N, C-alpha and C positions, 0 to 999 in steps of 0.2 A: 199359240196362234191357231192351233187346230180348233179350239172352241170357238174363236171368232169366225173362222171360215165356215164351221158348221152352222152357226147362228145366221150368218149372211145367206147361206144356201136356203134356209127355211123362211126367209123374209119374203113378204108379198111384194114389197116395193123393190125394184132392182137396185142393187148397191154394188159398187166396185171397190175392192179392197186392195190398195197398193201396199204390199208388205215390204217396207224398206229396212226391216230389222237386220237381216243378214248382210245387206249391202253396207249398213252403218257399222256393223261389228268388224268388218274387214278393214275399215279405215282406222289408222292410228289416232286420228284426231276426232274419232266418233264418240266423244265424251265431253262433259263440261270441263272447262279448263281449271286446273288448280295451279298452273305454272305462273310464274311471274310475281307471285306474292312474296313479299319480304318484309323486312322491318328496317327502319332508320330511326336510331335513337329511341328504341323501344316503342315505336309507333308502327302499327301494321299498315302496309300499303295494299290497296285493293286493285293494283294495276294488273292487266292481263297481257300476255305476250301477243305480238302482232300476228303470229301464225294462226291464232285461233279467232281473231276478231277483225283482221284487216284483209286477209287472203280468202279466196273462195274456199268454202268448207262443206261440211255435211249438209247443212240446210240448203245451200246452193244446189247441191246434187239432187236433193228432194224436189226443189222447185223445177229443175230441168226435167226430171222424170214426170212430174205432174203436167208440165207444159206439153211434153211429147205425147203423153197419154191423151190429153185433151185435143191436140191437133189431129192425132191419128183417129180418134173417136169421131171427130167432126167430119173427117174425110170418108169415114165408113158409113155415115148417114146419107142415104140417097137424097139428092136435091139440095145438099148443103155446099 
């Protein structure tokens, strides 16, 4: 990530980098699901467990962070 941060610092156009890597690593569900797969009569099932696809998870956390960032940024702009 240091390379990305260094490149962003050198860019002429202002860019904000929301690094969600560490936050995602701390979550047990911060990975693609391999659970819930099984077989019935030698046929592979591609079903996923509900804790990865029905409940709020990592992408929802990313969306909340992005939304909060955008709201706070808008408040920081004078006249908005």
